[in-house]
N, C-alpha and C positions, 0 to 999 in steps of 0.2 A: 495530178496537176501541180505545176510550179507557180509560185507567186511571181508576177511580172511587175517590175517597177520602171517608171520613166526616169531615166538618169539625167538627161539634159533636156531643156526645152529647145525649140528650133533656133533660138538666137545665141546658143552656146553660153548661156549664163551659168551660175553656180548650180550644183545638183539640187533637185527639188525634193529629194527623199531625206528623211531624218535618220539619226543614229538609232532611234527606237525602231524604225521600220527595218533598218539593216539587221538589228539584233533579232527581230522576229523571223526574218529569213534565215539567219544563222541558226536559231533554235530549231526551225523546221528542217534545215539540212542535217543537223546533228541527230534529230529524231529519225530521219530517213536512214541514217547510218546504222541505227539499231535494228531496222526492219528490212530495208531494201538498199544494201550497200552500193550497187551499181547506179541506182537513181541518185543516191547521195553524192556520188562522185560528179555526176553531171551538174547537180545543183550547186556543189562547191565551186565548180569552174565559173558558173554564172555569178556567184557571190564574189569571187575573186575579180571578175571583170568590173563589177560595181565598185569594189574597193579601189581599184586602180583609177577609175574615173573620178572618184570622190576627192582624190589628192590628199586623203587623210592617212598618215603613217599608221596610226593605231588601228583604223579599220582594215588596212592592208595586212597588218600583222595578224589581226583576228581572223581574216579570211584565209591566210596561209595556214594557221593552226586548224581551222575547220576543214580545210582540204586534207590535212593529214589525219584528222579524226575520221574522215570518210574513207581514206585510203592510205593507212600508215605504212603499207609495204610497197609503196610506189618507188620508182627507180631513183628519184632525187630526194628521198625523204630527209636525209641528213642535211642537205643543202637548204631545203625549204624550212626545216625546223630552226636551223642556225639563223636564217634571215629574220624569222618571226621573233626568236629569242633576243636578238640584238636590239630590235625596236622596243620590245617589252621591257628590257633592262633600261633602255634610255628613258622610257616613260614611267619606270618603277611600278609596273602593273603586276602586283604580286600573284594574283590568281592566274593570269596568262603565263607568267614565268614558271609557276608550279606546273601548269599544263604542259609547257614545252619540255620541262625536265621529265615528266611522265612519258611523253612521246619519245624522248631520247631513250628512256629505259626500254620501251616496247620495241623500238627500231633495233637497238643493240641486241635485245633478246632474240629477235628474228634472225640476226646474223650470228647467233651462238657466242656472242661476246658478253659472257655473263658478268665479268668484272665491271665493265662500263655500265651495263644494265643495272646492277645493284647500286652502283655509285649514284646514278641519276635518279633512280626511284627513291632512294633515301634523301637526296637533295630536295625532291618534291615534297616528301613527307615533312621535312623541316619547315616548309612553308604552309602546307595544307593543314597539318594538325593544329597548330596554334590559332590559325585563322578560321578553323571549323569549316573548311571546304569539304564537306562530308563525302560527296559523290567522288571527288578526286582522290580523297584519302582511301576510300574503299577500293577504288581502282588500283591504287599503288599496292595496297596489301594483297589484293587478288593476284596481281602480276608477280609480286615477290613469291607468293605461294606457288604459282605455276612454275616459276624459275627454279625454286629450291626443289620442287618435285622432279624436274628434269635433271638436277644435279644429285638426286637421291639423298638430299639432306632433309629427311622427313620431319625431324623435330622443328626445324626452322620453317618448313613449309606449313605445317599444322598451326604453328604460332601465328603466322601471318593470315592464314585463311580464317582462323577463329577471330582474329582482330577485325577482319572485314565483316564477319557475321555479327559480331558484338555491336558494331556501329549500326546495323540494321534495326536494332531496338530503339535507337535514337532517331535515325533518319531512314525510314522504311521505304524500299523500292523493290517491287516484285522482280523486275528484270535483273537488277544488281544482286539481289539475293539469289536468284536462279543461277547467275554466273558464278557466285561464290560456292554454291552447293555443287555445281558441275565440276569446279576445280577440286573441291573436297572429295567428290566421288572418284576423280582421277587419282587423287592422293591414296585413297584406299585400294584402288585397282593396282597401282604400282607395287603395293605391298601384299598383293594376292588376298586381300580381305574382301572376297567376292560378295558376301551377304551385305556388308556395310555399303559397298560400292553400289550394288543394285538398288538398295533402299534410297540412297542419296541421289542417284541418277533419276529415280522415279519422282522424287520431290522436285528436282530441277525441271524435269520434263513437264510436270503438272503446272508449275508456275508459268513456264513459257507458253503452254497451251491456254492457260487462263487469260493471258494478255495477247494471245494470237501472234506471238513473235516467231514466225516461221524460220527465220535465219538461225536463231539460237536453238530452236527445236531440232533443226538438221544437224548442227554441230554436236548437240547432246546425243543424238542417235548415233552419229559417227563414232564418238568416244565410247558410248555405252556398248555398241556392237562388238568391240574388241574383247569384252569379258566373255562373250559366248563363242569366240573364234574356234575354240577346241571342244568345249562341252556341248554346244548346240549350234553347229555351223549354219544350219538352215535358218534359225532365228536371227543369227548375226547377219546373214545375207538379206533377210527381209527388212531388217532395220536399215541397212546400207542402201537398199533399193528405195525405201521411203525417203531417206535423207537425200539421195541423188536427184529425185524428182524436184525437191525444193531447191537444191543447188542449181540445177539446170534452169529453173524458173527465175532465181534471184541473182546468183553469182556463178555463172557457168565456167568462168575462167579463173576462179580463185584457187589459192593453195588448199583450202578446205575441200573443194571439189576434186582437185588432183589427188589428195590423200584418200578420199572416199572411193574414187574410181580405181585407185591402186588396190584398196581393200576388196572391192568388188571383184576385180580381176583375180586376185589370189583366192578369193572364195569360190569363184566359178571353177578354177583349176582344182581346188581341193575336193569339190563335189564331183567333178568329172573323173577323178581318180578312184572314186568309191561307187560301186554299183548300187549298194544299199542307199547311199545318199542321193543318187540320181533318181531313184524310185520315189523317195520322200519328197524331193524337190519338185518332181513332176506332178505329184499328187497335190501339193500345197500351192504351187504356182503354175505357170504355163508349162506344159510338157516339153521337156528338152532332152535331146539325145546327147551322148558324150561329145560328138563332133560339134554340135551346136553350142554346148557349154564352153568348149575350148575356143571356138570363134568369139563368143561373148567375152571370154577372159582376155583374148588378144586385143579386141576392140577397146575394152576398158583400160587395160594397161597402156596401150598406145596413146589413147586420149590423155591419160594421166601424164605420160612422158612429155607430150606436146605442151601442156600447161606448165609443167615444171621447167622445161627449157625456156619458155617465154619469161618465167619469173626468175631464171638463173638460180634455182634452188638445188645446190650440189648434193645435200643429204638425201633429198627426195629422189634425185636422179640416180644416186648410188643404189637406193633400195629398189626402185622400179626397173633399172637395168638388170639387176639380179633376178627379179621376178620374171621379166621377159625372157631371160636366158633359160630359166627353169622350164617355162612354158614351151619354148621352142625345142628344147632338148626332149621334153616329154612327147611332143608331136613328131620327133624324128628329124627336125630341121637343124642338124648339128652345125652347119656352117654359120648360120646367123646366131645360134646359141653361143658358139665360141666367140664370135665378134662382140656380142653383148657382154659376155663374161670378161673379156679383156677391158671393155669400157668400165665395167663394175670394179675391176682390180685397180685401174687408174684412179677412179673416183675415191676408192677406199684409201689409197696411198695419199691422195690430196687431203682428205678429211683427217687422216692420222697426223699429217703435218700441221694442219690447222689446230688440232687438239693440243699438240705440243706448244704451239704459239700461245694458245689461250692459257695453258698451264704456266708458261713463262711470264705472261702478262700478270697473272694472279700473284706469282711470286714477287714480281717487281712492285705490285701494289702493296703487298704485305711488307716488303722491304721499306717502302716509303712511310708506312704507318709506324713501323719499328723505329726508323730514323727520327720521325717526329716525336715519338715517345721518349727516345733518348735525349733529344734536344730539350724537351720540356723538363725532363729529369735534371739535366745540366743547369737549366735556368733556376729550378727550385733549389738545387744545391748551392748555386751562387748566391741566391737570396739569403739562405741560411748562414752562409759564411759572412756576408755583409752585416747581418744582424748581430752575429757573434764576434765581430772584428775587435771589440773592446777587450775581449779576453785573449790577449796576445799569446800568452804561454800555452793556453789550451789549444788555440788555433795552430801554433807551431807543432804541438804534439799530434793534433789530428792530421795535419798535412804530412808530418813525418811518417805517421802510421799508414796513411794512404799511399805514400810513396813506396813504403815497404811492401804493402799488399799488391800494389801495381806491379812492382818488380817480380813479386812472387807469382802473380798471374801470368806475366810475360814468360817467366821461366817455365811455368807449367805448360803454357801454350807451345813453347819451343820443344819441350820434352815430348808433348803429344805429336807435334809435327815430325820430330825425329823418329818416333815410334812408327808413325805412318810410313815415312820414307823407308824405314827398316823393313816394315811388312811388305812394301812394294818391291824392294830389292830382293827379299826372300822369295816372293811370288815369281818375280822375274827370273831369279836363279833356278827356282824349281821347274818353271815351265820350259825355260831354255835347256835345262838339264834333261828334262823329259824328251824334248825334241832331239837333242844330241844323242841320247841313249837309243831312241827309236831309230835314228839314222844309222847309228853304229850296228844295231841288231839287224836292221834291214839289209845293210851292206854285207854283214857276215853271213846272213841267210842266203842272200842272192848270189854273192860271189863265192862263198865258201861251201856251205852245205848244198846250195843249188848246183854249183859246178860239179861237186862230188857225185851227186845223184845223176846228173846228166852224163858224167863219165861212166858211172856204173851201168847206166842203160846202154850206152854205146858198146861197152865191153860185153854185156850180155847178148847184144844183137850180133856182134862179130862171132861170139862163141857159138851162137845158134847155127851159123853156117858150117861149122866144123864138127857138129854133133849129129849123131844118128839117134833120133828119138822115135819112140812109139807114137801112134796117133794120140793116145791119151796124154802122154807126157808133153807132146807138142802143144796141145790145147792148154794144158796147165802152164806151160812156159809162156804162151801168149797172154794168158790171164795175169801172170806175174808182171810182164812188161806193161800191160795196161794199168795195173795198180801203181807201178812205178811212175807212169805218165801222170796219173791222178795226183800222186804225192808231190811231184814236181810242180804241177799246176796250182795245188793248194799252197805250196811253199811260196810260190811267186805272188799269190793273192795276199798272203800274210805279210810278205815283204812290202808289197804295194800299199797295203793299209797302214803299215808302220811309217813309211815315208814314200808317198806316191811319186813316181818318176816324172809324171806329167807336171807336177807342181814345180819341180826343180828345173825341168827343161823348158816348159811352155807357159808357166804362170798360172795364176789362180783360176781364171775363167775356164781354161781348157781342163784343168785338174778337176774342177767341180762338175763340168759337163761330162767328163770321163767317169767320175764317181757315180753320178746320177744314172748314166746309161748302163753302168755295170749292175746297179741295183735293179733297174728295170729288166735287164736281160736275164738276171738270175732269180727273178721272182715274178709273181703275178701282179705286182703293184705297179700302177701307172704313176710315174714321177715326171713332173714338168719343171724343167729348170729354165729360168729367165734371167738374163743379164741386161741391166738398164743403166743409163747415165753415161758418165765419161769413161774414156779409155786411158786413164792415167796410171802411172806406176805406183804401186803400193809397197811400202817397206816390207822386206823379206820376212821379218818376224811377224808383222801384222798379217801378211798373206797366210803364213802357216797357222796362226791363231784363228783366223777367219775360216780357213779350211777345216780345222779341228772342230770349231763350234758347229758348223753346218753338218759335218760328218756325224757328230754326236747326236744332234737333233734328229737327223734322218734315221739313224740307227735306232733311236728311241721309238720313233714312229713305226718302224718296221718290226722291231722285236716286241714291243709292249702294247702298241695301240690297235693292232689288227687293222691297220689302215688299208684302204683300197686305192686311194689317190693321195698323192703328196705334191704340194706346190712349193718350189724353192725360188725365192727372188733375191737377187743381189743388185743393189743400186749404189753406184759410186758417184759421189758428188765432190765438190771442190776440196773440202777438208773433212768429209764424213763418209761413212759406209753404212748403208741400211741393209739389214738382213730380215727377211720374212720367211718362215717355214710353217706351212699350214698342212694339216691332215684331217681326213674325215673319220678318224678312228674313234676309239672308246672314250677318249677324254678322261678326266679325273677331277676329283675335288681338290682344288688348288690349296685349300687350307689344311687338308688332312694328309697330303702326300709328303712322305719323308724324302729329303733330297739325298740321292745317292752320289757316288763318286763322279758319275758322268755329268750331272747337273752342277755339282760342285766345281768341276773343272771348267764348265762353261762360265760360271759366275766369276771364277778367278781370271779367265781370259778377258771377259767383258770389263771387269774392274781395272785390269792392267791397261786396257786401251781406253780407259776413262769413258766407258759407255753406259748405256741404260738398257734394261731388258724389261719387256712387258709381255706377260703371258695371259692369254684369254682361253679358258677351258672350263668345262663342266662335264659331269658324267653323260656319256652317249651323245655329246655334241662336238666331238673333235677338239683339236688343239691348234691355237694360232700363237706363234712366238714372234714378236717384233723386237729387233735389237738395233740400237743406234750406236755406232762406234766412232770415236775420233781417230781416224786413221788416214 
């Protein structure tokens, strides 16, 4: 039941409810947000209506903030929070300002903008700590703990979680303690500390059970179930089914529900693939056949995708499109599996681009901090000089020495830059020399030795017509001609690899397509080449280097990875070229593998084109190489 207030009397006079009554409704709405989020959203809308009619700026700001506390992931979250913050700053309401900063931190965290999230959470702490706003301070520490967990900065994550738990000794609250314990359990889970994670999840679960907080019970079960994903998939599935009952009841269209439905779908598929798991699952829960399990998997994943699309959650859509593609491929629905795989690739490219943007934003933020530090140091230096200005001779000596050191530093920098330029020129000369030598050898082989062998074959063929051979000698003669054909074909292949004719005549796209087709035809490996983006002309040297990079990466996958499938993507943008080469081969330990000549040559070429290379690999998990070039 919602508290109903009479806002105006029938004569349109001033509102007859007090601020105290408004705050009671606000507290009730925020309490609903802890237990029944959907009901809290409805209640917050009514609260907002009351605030608008009250004509009070402060009440309107409070209502906006409460709306966000009920639904912080809503579409216009940033706009709503900005409005509330502007009013609170105008009225100098410190607690509400701190709350708005906290909400900014959570909103930016949901958008994976970690730089802004950290910035606003720390701004909130600057207000909440000295003012002893304990509940808000604990929320900031918990959110920072979760954020650093995502960034895998575990020391900072633990420091913030422990700070939140330490405050529970001063200002105890079972729900807030449960939330901190749940984040601590996730912290342990990320580091594969399964025993500690299990104990901590159990503590959090017991606290939420004690206060009958179904919403957080479901979220705890969702996170807890991940631990048992591989070791006990049936237990994991049971936890997720229990969580989904609560989500369907309280928040059926939330991102938590989407995440849990996705996990359920993956779990049904994993069980369906194992006869022994099907038997256990049937005995413990409702009996299910393989086909029924696959249908349940598709229903769960499709529901998850619908919620994720409604919430425009790109990372979730990326994960679930991959899961749906795997499921459809297993069912033999290859057409839809391929379409969802293409969607998955597009989303992955988009997320990779966003990851780069976040990294750039982080570097820019660090640059600002560094510039501020330098400015402060300059100010401090200036103060020291003013204090010591009476000692003129000493000052002249100091300035003279500084001038000398400054010139020395500039000279050192120039020398360093010249050495870098020299290295680049050496690399340029080496790589161009390699390509010229390859071209010369390829031409000599093709035109010289190739022509000589072809002439020899023609001579032998003409000779055969004028010779009388026994049947045995005729067979041997034919074998010799066949061997000569093989030698000529191998020679052409070597010449082609040294300097592909298609690259010179038709350009990079055709040369790569020709190369990938030749690999597929000469082996059992499936290789998929995709060209995306613009059709602009790339510099000849850059084209050659890009071809060599992809050639080396594909050859590595063929020779060393025992790959069955290879995907090659070339994306041409305005002033960049993106390369992705993925395989499902053996993978390797990135930290322990020594770089051979091939990888060294790739690094040289990437550095020459002022690019970046990112390799994701681990034993038995394949290899994904992403390269960004300025070409």
